[in-house]
N, C-alpha and C positions, 0 to 999 in steps of 0.2 A: 648523110652519114655514109661511111665507107666501112665495110666489114671485110674481114679476112678469114678465109675458110681453108681447110687442108687437113692432111693427115697429122696425127700427133709428132711433134718435133720438126715440122716443115719450116717453123720460124714465125709463126702468126704473131706471137707476143713480141719477140724482138724486133721484128720488121714493123709491127703496129706501132710501138713505142716511138720508134725513130720517123715513122710516116707522120704521126700525129705532131711531133716536134716540128718537122719539116712544114707541115700545112698550118701549124699554130693552132691546133685543134685539141680538145680534150682526148684522152685515151681511156678507153674501158677494156678490161679483160673479163670476159664472160665467166671463165672459171674462177677467177678471184672473186667475183660478185657472188657467185654461187657459194663458195667456201665462207664468205661472210655470212651469207644468208643461213647456211646449215650449221655453221659453228664448228666445223671439223674439215678435215682434208676430204677432197673428193674421193680418194682411194679408201679411207675409212668409212665414208658414207656408203660407197658401192658395196663394200664388205658387209655392212650392217643392214642396209635397206634395200640393195639390189639395183641393178641397172634400170628397170622400169620406173621406180620411184625417182631416181636421179634424173632420167630423161624428162620426167614431168616438171621437176623443178627447173631443169635447163630451159624447157619450152616457156615457162612463165618468165624466167629471167630474160631470155632474148626477146620476148614480146615487149617487156618494160623498157630494156635497153634501146631498142629500135624505135621507141616512141619518144626518146629523149632529144636533146639538142644536137645539132651537127657534131660529129667527132669521127674518131676511128675506133672500131671495135674488133677486137680478137675473139673468135669463137672457140669452143672446144672441138676437137677432131671429129666427134660423132654428132654435131650439132645438125648435120643435114640428114640424119636418119629419118626424122619424122617430115611428113610432107608439109605440115603446117609451119615448121621452122624454116624449109626452104621457100615456101612462099612468103613468109614475113621478111626473111633476109632479102630475097630477090625484088620484093615490091617496094620496101621501105629504104633500102641501102644500095649503094654500089658495091657489088660483091667481087671480090678478087680472090680467085683460087690460087694458092701457092702450091704448085704441083711439085712433088718430090717422089722419086722412085722408091720402092720398098728398100732396095739395097743402100741408097743414100740414107734413108731414114735409120735403118739398122745401124750403120756406121756412127750416126749421130746419137742413137738412144741406147746402144747396147749396154750401158752401165747405169742407166736411169731406173731407179727402182720405184719411182712414184707414179708410174703409169699403169693403172689397174689391168687395162686389157692386154699388157705386154708381159705380165708375170706368168709366163707359160714355159714349157720345156724348150720350145723352138720359136723364139721371137721372130726371127726372119720369116718363117712360114706364116705366123700369124699377122705379120705386116703385109705379106702378099695376099692373104686372105682379105684382110680389112681394105686393102687397096683396090682388089677386084670388086668389092661390095660397094665402096664409097665412091670411087673415081667418077662413075657415071652420074652420081648424085651431086658431086661437087660441080661437074660440068653442066648439069641441068641448072644448077643455082647461080653459077658465075656469070657476070657480065665480062670478065677478063681472066685469062689463064695465064700464069707466068711460071716458068719453070724455074725452080730454085737451086738446080745442080750446082754449079760452082760460083756464081756470082757473090760479092761481098753483100753485107746488109745495106750498105749505102747505095750499091749499085741497084739492087732490087727496089729500094725506095725511089732512086731516079727513074727506073723503068715504070713503076706504078704512078709516079707523077706525070710522066710523059703520056702514058695511056689515058690517064684522066683528062689531061689537058686537050689531047687529040680528040677525045670523045666530048669535049665541051663540058665536062663535068666539074672541073676544077680550073680556075685560071691562076696563072702565076705559079703553077705547082711544079714547073720544070726545074732542072738543075739551077742551083743558086749562083753558080760561077758563069762568067761570060755573058751576062745579059747584054745583048747589043740592040735593043728594041727598036 
């Protein structure tokens, strides 16, 4: 199993879907699975039940999903906050950290109203705080770190496939054009 971690808005779901398609594996979005489980949006649940209860459900969901069949898993931005989640992801999956700067994330997310942790007066400052707190945890968890700066989604997918192939994790995961075996 391959899991994608990183800050909110770094592209985990978008890249994950394309990566799964490329590798012909099922795709799972942990946040979507959590919303199915709780019967409402994460933002609404956050508001009603609080972050601690949300993180409990997130941990249970990650534990279940990482026990499943091979696939590509997109995690929530805060999945690495709990040590048990970092251990489960690192031990059971190949973890790819999609690294984006707070400024890049702000550019992508400035109009997004569905991210509970960013509904504050100064979202860029909040992103910088979150990045400062989470970047070391993402790095601790990851087997691979990829900067998401300017590459297109397909370029990121190619980069991930090449990393996995070089590491002997996935065979035939490289670019689909120009095979000259």
